[in-house]
ROSE-595089 format. One record per residue (C-alpha): residue number from 1; residue in one letter; z, y, x. Coordinates in Angstrom, 1 decimal. Layout:
! residues N
i, aa, up, north, east
NUM, a, Z, Y, X
...
***
This chain:
! residues 293
i, aa, up, north, east
1, m, -55.1, -28.9, 172.2
2, k, -54.0, -28.8, 175.8
3, i, -50.5, -27.6, 176.5
4, l, -49.3, -26.7, 180.0
5, h, -45.6, -26.3, 181.0
6, r, -44.0, -23.9, 183.5
7, v, -47.2, -22.4, 184.9
8, p, -47.3, -19.4, 187.2
9, s, -48.8, -16.6, 185.2
10, a, -50.8, -15.7, 188.4
11, h, -53.1, -18.4, 187.3
12, f, -53.9, -16.4, 184.2
13, s, -54.3, -13.0, 185.6
14, s, -57.0, -11.7, 187.9
15, l, -54.3, -9.8, 189.9
16, r, -53.0, -13.2, 191.0
17, a, -49.4, -12.2, 190.6
18, g, -46.8, -12.6, 187.9
19, g, -43.8, -14.7, 186.8
20, t, -43.6, -18.2, 185.4
21, v, -44.7, -18.9, 181.8
22, e, -42.9, -21.7, 180.1
23, q, -45.8, -22.8, 177.9
24, v, -49.6, -22.2, 177.9
25, y, -51.7, -23.3, 175.0
26, l, -55.4, -24.0, 175.6
27, p, -57.1, -24.5, 172.2
28, q, -60.4, -26.4, 172.4
29, t, -61.8, -25.1, 169.1
30, i, -61.7, -22.0, 166.9
31, e, -60.0, -24.1, 164.3
32, e, -57.2, -25.1, 166.7
33, l, -56.7, -21.4, 167.7
34, v, -56.5, -20.3, 164.0
35, r, -54.0, -23.0, 163.1
36, l, -51.8, -22.2, 166.1
37, l, -51.7, -18.5, 165.3
38, r, -50.9, -19.2, 161.7
39, q, -47.9, -21.2, 162.9
40, q, -46.8, -18.8, 165.6
41, e, -48.4, -15.5, 164.9
42, n, -46.6, -13.6, 167.6
43, l, -47.9, -15.6, 170.6
44, p, -49.8, -13.3, 173.0
45, l, -53.4, -14.3, 173.6
46, l, -55.3, -14.0, 176.9
47, g, -58.8, -14.8, 178.0
48, r, -59.1, -14.6, 181.8
49, g, -56.5, -11.9, 182.2
50, s, -59.0, -9.7, 184.0
51, n, -57.2, -6.5, 182.8
52, t, -53.8, -7.9, 182.0
53, l, -50.7, -7.2, 184.0
54, i, -48.0, -9.9, 183.3
55, c, -44.5, -8.9, 184.1
56, q, -43.0, -10.7, 187.1
57, r, -39.3, -10.5, 186.2
58, q, -39.6, -10.9, 182.4
59, p, -42.8, -12.8, 181.8
60, a, -43.9, -13.9, 178.3
61, e, -42.3, -17.2, 177.5
62, a, -45.5, -18.6, 176.0
63, i, -49.2, -17.5, 175.8
64, i, -52.4, -18.7, 174.4
65, c, -55.4, -18.8, 176.7
66, t, -59.0, -18.9, 175.2
67, r, -60.8, -19.8, 178.4
68, e, -62.1, -23.1, 176.9
69, l, -63.6, -21.4, 173.8
70, d, -66.8, -20.7, 175.7
71, h, -69.7, -21.8, 173.4
72, i, -72.9, -19.7, 173.0
73, e, -75.6, -20.3, 170.4
74, e, -78.7, -18.6, 169.0
75, t, -79.6, -18.3, 165.3
76, d, -81.9, -16.0, 163.3
77, g, -82.5, -13.5, 166.1
78, q, -78.9, -13.3, 167.0
79, i, -76.7, -14.7, 169.7
80, i, -73.2, -15.9, 168.6
81, a, -70.5, -16.3, 171.2
82, k, -66.9, -17.5, 171.0
83, s, -64.1, -15.3, 172.3
84, g, -63.6, -17.2, 175.5
85, v, -67.1, -16.7, 176.8
86, m, -67.1, -14.9, 180.1
87, l, -69.2, -11.7, 180.2
88, p, -71.0, -12.7, 183.4
89, r, -72.1, -16.0, 181.7
90, l, -73.2, -14.1, 178.5
91, a, -75.2, -11.6, 180.6
92, t, -76.8, -14.3, 182.7
93, y, -77.7, -16.3, 179.6
94, c, -79.4, -13.3, 178.0
95, a, -81.2, -12.1, 181.2
96, r, -82.7, -15.6, 181.9
97, r, -84.2, -15.5, 178.4
98, g, -85.4, -11.9, 178.7
99, y, -82.9, -10.4, 176.1
100, q, -82.4, -6.8, 176.8
101, g, -79.1, -4.8, 177.1
102, f, -76.7, -7.3, 178.5
103, a, -77.6, -7.4, 182.3
104, p, -75.3, -4.5, 183.3
105, l, -72.3, -6.4, 181.9
106, a, -72.6, -9.2, 184.5
107, g, -70.1, -7.5, 186.8
108, i, -67.3, -7.4, 184.3
109, p, -65.0, -10.4, 184.9
110, g, -63.4, -10.7, 181.5
111, t, -64.0, -12.7, 178.3
112, l, -65.7, -11.6, 175.2
113, g, -62.5, -11.3, 173.2
114, g, -60.9, -8.9, 175.7
115, a, -64.1, -7.0, 176.2
116, l, -64.6, -6.3, 172.5
117, t, -60.9, -5.2, 172.2
118, m, -61.3, -2.5, 174.8
119, n, -65.1, -2.0, 174.3
120, a, -65.7, -2.8, 177.9
121, g, -68.8, -1.5, 179.6
122, c, -70.6, -0.7, 182.8
123, y, -73.4, 1.6, 184.0
124, g, -73.9, 3.2, 180.6
125, v, -73.9, -0.1, 178.6
126, n, -71.0, -1.1, 176.3
127, i, -70.3, -4.5, 174.8
128, s, -70.4, -3.0, 171.3
129, d, -74.0, -1.6, 171.7
130, k, -75.8, -4.6, 170.2
131, l, -72.9, -5.9, 168.1
132, v, -73.7, -7.1, 164.6
133, w, -70.4, -8.5, 163.5
134, i, -67.0, -9.8, 164.7
135, e, -65.0, -12.6, 163.2
136, l, -61.3, -11.8, 163.4
137, l, -58.0, -13.5, 162.5
138, e, -56.2, -10.7, 160.6
139, q, -52.8, -11.3, 158.9
140, g, -53.5, -15.0, 158.8
141, a, -57.0, -14.6, 157.2
142, v, -60.4, -15.1, 158.9
143, v, -62.4, -11.9, 158.2
144, r, -65.8, -10.6, 159.4
145, r, -66.0, -6.9, 160.4
146, q, -69.0, -4.7, 161.1
147, p, -69.0, -2.4, 164.1
148, e, -68.6, 0.8, 162.1
149, q, -65.3, -0.6, 160.7
150, l, -63.8, -1.0, 164.2
151, d, -63.8, 2.6, 165.6
152, f, -65.6, 1.8, 168.8
153, a, -65.5, 4.6, 171.4
154, y, -65.1, 4.8, 175.2
155, r, -62.9, 1.9, 176.3
156, h, -61.5, 1.8, 172.8
157, s, -61.6, 0.0, 169.5
158, s, -59.3, -0.5, 166.5
159, i, -58.9, -4.2, 167.4
160, t, -55.1, -4.4, 168.2
161, p, -53.6, -7.3, 170.2
162, g, -50.8, -8.8, 168.1
163, l, -52.5, -7.7, 164.8
164, h, -56.0, -9.0, 165.4
165, t, -57.5, -11.9, 167.2
166, v, -61.2, -12.0, 168.1
167, l, -62.6, -15.4, 167.3
168, r, -66.4, -14.9, 167.8
169, a, -69.0, -12.3, 167.6
170, a, -72.8, -11.9, 166.9
171, f, -75.2, -9.7, 168.8
172, r, -78.8, -8.7, 167.9
173, l, -81.5, -9.8, 170.4
174, e, -84.3, -7.7, 171.7
175, s, -86.9, -9.6, 173.7
176, g, -88.1, -8.3, 177.1
177, d, -89.2, -9.7, 180.4
178, p, -86.9, -12.3, 182.0
179, q, -87.8, -11.3, 185.5
180, q, -87.1, -7.6, 184.8
181, e, -83.7, -8.4, 183.2
182, l, -82.7, -10.7, 186.1
183, s, -83.6, -8.0, 188.5
184, l, -81.5, -5.5, 186.6
185, l, -78.6, -8.0, 186.6
186, r, -78.9, -8.5, 190.4
187, n, -79.0, -4.8, 191.0
188, s, -75.9, -4.2, 188.8
189, l, -74.0, -6.9, 190.7
190, h, -75.0, -5.5, 194.1
191, k, -74.1, -1.9, 193.0
192, k, -70.7, -3.1, 191.8
193, k, -70.0, -5.2, 194.9
194, s, -70.9, -2.4, 197.3
195, s, -68.7, 0.2, 195.6
196, q, -65.7, -1.8, 194.4
197, p, -63.1, -4.0, 196.2
198, s, -64.3, -7.4, 194.9
199, n, -62.9, -9.3, 197.9
200, l, -59.2, -8.8, 196.8
201, p, -57.4, -9.6, 193.5
202, s, -57.2, -6.6, 191.0
203, l, -57.3, -5.8, 187.3
204, g, -60.4, -3.7, 187.6
205, s, -60.2, 0.0, 186.9
206, v, -56.6, 1.1, 186.6
207, f, -57.2, 4.3, 184.6
208, r, -59.7, 5.5, 182.0
209, n, -61.8, 8.4, 183.1
210, p, -60.5, 11.7, 181.5
211, p, -63.1, 14.0, 180.0
212, s, -63.2, 16.5, 182.9
213, r, -63.5, 14.3, 186.1
214, s, -63.6, 10.7, 187.3
215, a, -60.2, 9.1, 187.7
216, w, -61.0, 8.0, 191.2
217, q, -61.9, 11.5, 192.3
218, l, -58.5, 12.8, 191.0
219, i, -56.6, 10.0, 192.8
220, q, -58.5, 10.4, 196.0
221, s, -58.0, 14.2, 196.1
222, c, -54.3, 13.7, 195.7
223, g, -54.3, 11.7, 199.0
224, m, -53.3, 8.4, 197.3
225, q, -56.2, 6.3, 198.6
226, g, -54.7, 3.5, 200.9
227, f, -51.2, 4.1, 199.6
228, t, -49.2, 0.9, 199.3
229, l, -46.1, -0.4, 197.5
230, g, -45.1, -3.9, 198.4
231, g, -48.2, -5.9, 198.4
232, m, -50.1, -3.6, 196.1
233, e, -52.5, -1.0, 197.5
234, i, -54.7, 1.8, 196.2
235, s, -58.0, 0.5, 197.4
236, p, -59.5, 2.3, 200.4
237, r, -62.9, 1.4, 198.9
238, h, -62.4, 2.7, 195.4
239, a, -59.4, 4.9, 194.5
240, n, -59.2, 3.7, 190.9
241, f, -58.5, 0.2, 191.9
242, i, -55.1, -1.3, 192.8
243, v, -55.6, -4.4, 194.8
244, n, -53.2, -7.2, 195.6
245, s, -53.4, -7.3, 199.4
246, n, -50.7, -10.0, 199.9
247, a, -51.4, -12.6, 197.2
248, p, -49.7, -14.8, 196.2
249, l, -46.5, -13.2, 197.6
250, s, -46.9, -9.8, 195.9
251, c, -44.8, -8.8, 192.9
252, a, -46.7, -7.9, 189.8
253, d, -44.2, -5.3, 188.8
254, d, -45.1, -3.3, 191.9
255, y, -48.5, -2.8, 190.4
256, l, -47.0, -0.9, 187.4
257, l, -44.7, 1.2, 189.6
258, l, -47.7, 2.2, 191.8
259, a, -49.8, 3.0, 188.8
260, r, -47.0, 5.2, 187.4
261, y, -46.5, 7.0, 190.7
262, t, -50.2, 7.6, 191.0
263, a, -50.5, 9.0, 187.5
264, q, -47.5, 11.3, 188.1
265, r, -49.1, 12.6, 191.3
266, v, -52.3, 13.4, 189.5
267, y, -50.4, 15.1, 186.7
268, n, -48.4, 17.2, 189.2
269, h, -51.5, 18.3, 191.0
270, y, -53.9, 18.9, 188.1
271, g, -52.0, 18.7, 184.8
272, i, -54.2, 15.8, 183.7
273, r, -52.6, 12.7, 182.2
274, l, -54.3, 9.5, 183.3
275, m, -54.1, 6.7, 180.7
276, p, -54.2, 3.0, 181.9
277, e, -57.1, 0.8, 181.2
278, f, -55.1, -2.3, 181.9
279, r, -52.8, -4.1, 179.4
280, y, -49.2, -4.9, 180.0
281, l, -47.4, -8.1, 178.8
282, n, -43.8, -9.0, 179.1
283, r, -41.2, -11.0, 177.2
284, e, -41.2, -8.5, 174.4
285, g, -44.9, -8.8, 173.9
286, w, -47.7, -6.3, 174.4
287, n, -46.8, -2.8, 175.5
288, h, -49.0, 0.1, 174.3
289, a, -50.4, 2.4, 177.0
290, d, -48.5, 5.4, 175.7
291, t, -45.2, 3.7, 176.4
292, l, -46.0, 2.9, 180.0
293, f, -46.6, 6.4, 181.4
***
């Protein structure tokens, strides 16, 4: 197992901001990951940190990063992927072979473990749509769960960081035309690039969409688009993105302050509470969304 010492957490968050982490563990196998978590069960686990805000002033002292657990295999009409596999890689792998239902996920920059935890999705497709089973580490035991056991809903599952660790997952395969799937993948990437601020570091969508209206519409109508705090800015291109416009000098904690202020503005105008789509990690561990706002 690789162990890194005194590493800027900006290296492990797509926001490219955060404090210094004393130790970073990089398991090379599922077995190493399981053994480490059985020894130190409270260690927070990250993939690529694509929706994780790591506190600047009180960062976690140690983290596990699964980015090297990136193996994909096919067996019995299923594809089995480890938790560190990036969604763009999984989507491209499937599209090239003509497997349907994965191409729209190519624009999501996270790993499989994080994507399953929050049931990530894009353009009407969710990562749980073709899920057959998930292998989890749960209270020290490796268990296999079916989708119906995990309460999947819009940007939600019952997989809880700190209580569960995604190890790998299997998806059913439906054959189609590789050229058609690759075309769909390219179109999805083009649509995402043209509508979202992919040129600057961010954590993706800041808030979940409430039932009544899109979060970006509510934020935009409150006059928040382009608002800045330190080096963090409500993106002029897409109001539901906070971008780091001054990396690597920006303070990660300003992201949380700006998100809170934005949510308060929306609530004051419309009486609608926006809930964060990002996760927040500090020295105390993971903080539930309800405690942030």
